[in-house]
C-alpha positions in Angstrom: 150.0 -65.2 249.1 151.7 -61.8 249.1 149.8 -59.3 246.9 152.6 -57.1 245.6 151.8 -54.2 243.2 154.6 -52.4 241.4 153.0 -49.0 240.7 153.1 -48.3 237.0 154.9 -44.9 237.0 155.7 -45.0 233.3 159.4 -45.4 234.0 161.8 -47.7 232.3 162.8 -50.1 235.1 159.4 -51.7 235.9 160.1 -55.1 234.3 163.5 -55.5 235.9 161.9 -54.9 239.3 159.2 -57.4 238.6 161.8 -60.0 237.5 163.6 -59.5 240.8 160.5 -60.5 242.7 159.9 -63.4 240.2 163.4 -64.7 241.0 162.5 -64.7 244.7 159.3 -66.7 244.0 156.9 -63.8 244.6 154.2 -62.8 242.1 154.4 -59.0 241.6 152.0 -57.2 239.2 152.8 -53.9 237.4 149.6 -51.8 237.6 148.1 -48.3 237.6 144.7 -49.6 238.6 143.7 -47.7 241.7 141.7 -50.5 243.2 144.6 -53.0 242.8 147.0 -50.4 244.4 144.6 -49.8 247.3 144.1 -53.5 248.0 147.8 -54.6 247.7 149.6 -56.0 250.7 152.9 -54.3 249.6 153.5 -51.5 247.2 156.7 -50.7 245.1 157.3 -47.2 243.8 160.1 -47.5 241.2 161.6 -44.8 239.1 164.3 -43.8 236.7 164.6 -40.5 234.8 163.8 -37.0 236.1 161.6 -36.0 239.1 159.6 -33.6 237.1 158.7 -36.1 234.4 157.8 -38.7 237.0 155.5 -36.4 238.9 153.8 -35.4 235.6 153.3 -39.1 234.9 151.8 -39.7 238.3 149.5 -36.7 237.9 148.3 -37.8 234.5 147.6 -41.3 235.8 145.8 -39.8 238.8 148.0 -41.7 241.2 149.2 -39.0 243.5 146.4 -39.0 246.1 146.3 -42.9 246.1 150.0 -43.0 246.8 149.8 -40.3 249.5 146.9 -42.1 251.2 148.4 -45.6 251.1 148.5 -47.3 254.5 150.3 -50.5 253.5 154.1 -50.7 253.3 155.6 -49.0 250.3 159.1 -49.2 249.0 160.5 -46.4 246.8 163.4 -47.4 244.6 166.0 -44.8 243.3 163.9 -41.9 241.9 160.9 -43.5 243.7 162.7 -42.9 247.0 163.4 -39.3 246.0 159.8 -38.7 245.1 158.8 -39.7 248.7 160.4 -36.4 250.0 158.9 -32.9 249.9 160.8 -31.4 247.0 163.4 -32.1 244.3 165.9 -29.7 242.9 165.8 -31.7 239.7 163.3 -29.5 237.9 162.4 -27.6 241.1 159.3 -29.7 241.7 157.2 -30.4 244.7 157.2 -34.2 245.2 154.9 -36.6 247.1 155.6 -35.2 250.6 155.3 -38.6 252.3 158.1 -37.6 254.6 160.4 -34.6 255.3 163.5 -34.2 253.2 164.7 -32.6 250.0 166.4 -34.1 247.0 169.5 -32.1 245.9 172.2 -32.4 243.3 175.1 -34.3 244.8 177.6 -31.6 245.9 180.6 -31.2 243.6 183.6 -32.7 245.2 185.4 -33.4 241.9 183.8 -36.8 241.4 182.0 -37.5 238.1 178.2 -37.5 238.0 176.1 -39.5 237.8 177.4 -41.6 240.7 177.4 -45.0 239.0 178.4 -48.4 240.3 178.8 -50.4 243.5 179.1 -48.6 246.8 179.0 -49.6 250.5 175.9 -49.0 252.5 176.0 -48.5 256.3 172.7 -49.1 258.0 171.1 -48.5 261.4 171.5 -51.5 263.6 168.7 -54.0 263.7 166.6 -52.4 261.0 164.2 -55.0 259.5 164.9 -53.9 256.0 168.6 -55.0 256.4 168.1 -58.3 258.3 170.7 -60.9 257.1 172.7 -58.3 255.1 176.2 -57.7 256.3 177.0 -54.2 257.5 178.8 -52.1 254.8 177.6 -54.5 252.0 177.8 -53.2 248.4 174.7 -52.1 246.4 174.4 -50.7 242.9 173.7 -47.0 242.4 173.0 -44.8 239.4 172.1 -41.2 240.4 173.1 -37.5 240.3 170.7 -36.3 242.9 170.4 -37.5 246.5 168.7 -36.9 249.8 171.3 -35.7 252.3 171.1 -37.4 255.7 168.1 -36.2 257.8 165.9 -37.6 260.6 164.4 -40.2 258.3 167.7 -41.7 257.2 168.2 -45.3 258.1 171.3 -46.0 256.0 174.0 -43.9 254.4 176.5 -44.2 251.6 179.4 -41.9 250.6 180.3 -40.3 247.3 182.4 -37.3 248.1 179.7 -36.5 250.7 177.6 -38.7 252.9 174.0 -39.2 251.5 170.9 -41.2 252.4 171.1 -44.7 251.0 167.7 -45.6 252.6 165.0 -43.6 254.4 161.9 -44.5 256.3 158.9 -42.9 257.9 155.7 -44.6 259.0 154.8 -47.1 256.3 157.0 -45.5 253.7 160.5 -46.8 252.9 162.9 -45.8 250.2 166.3 -47.0 248.9 168.5 -44.8 246.6 170.3 -47.9 245.2 168.8 -50.5 242.8 168.1 -53.7 244.8 167.0 -55.4 241.5 170.6 -54.9 240.2 172.4 -55.5 243.5 172.8 -59.3 243.4 172.2 -61.3 246.6 172.2 -58.2 248.9 169.5 -56.6 246.8 167.5 -59.8 246.7 167.7 -60.2 250.5 166.5 -56.6 250.9 163.5 -57.2 248.7 162.7 -60.4 250.6 163.0 -58.5 253.9 160.6 -55.9 252.7 158.0 -58.5 251.8 158.5 -60.7 254.9 159.6 -58.4 257.7 158.0 -55.0 257.0 
């Protein structure tokens, strides 16, 4: 049995992430219980909304130190990925500092923000998160802020400029897209996180 905990960040997309695991046959529990988080095999850090509100939620729920000290694999989704970096320009807030990188407003190239819809993702060869996913497959995005490519980038996408579609450092992994809304490719990525990471 895989003990998967979706960290209750107080954001709106918790149930849709849980349902994505249900569809794959995994039991995932939404929780803010520190003991459950610490004893999980796999952790999910979801997020929608603003970085400053999410960090305030995590602080009020006394989750920051527990997340920072986690030793098991953790997957950040969308805003959850951005929170894994050092800083977000969305509210000028220090984030979880799980790895280097800053979250910035997507540079203005004349394209509308937020970046919404399906976009190609190009990943580093042989990365276990992308096993059995065709190169340049489409995933579903909704965001105005992004982590520009850096040393932790394992996949990129393009929206006027290239940005990090996925990042990883040590036991921390993040995806800017929404795997729970990305059809079979998103389902495969979640399964890869549970089985291969």
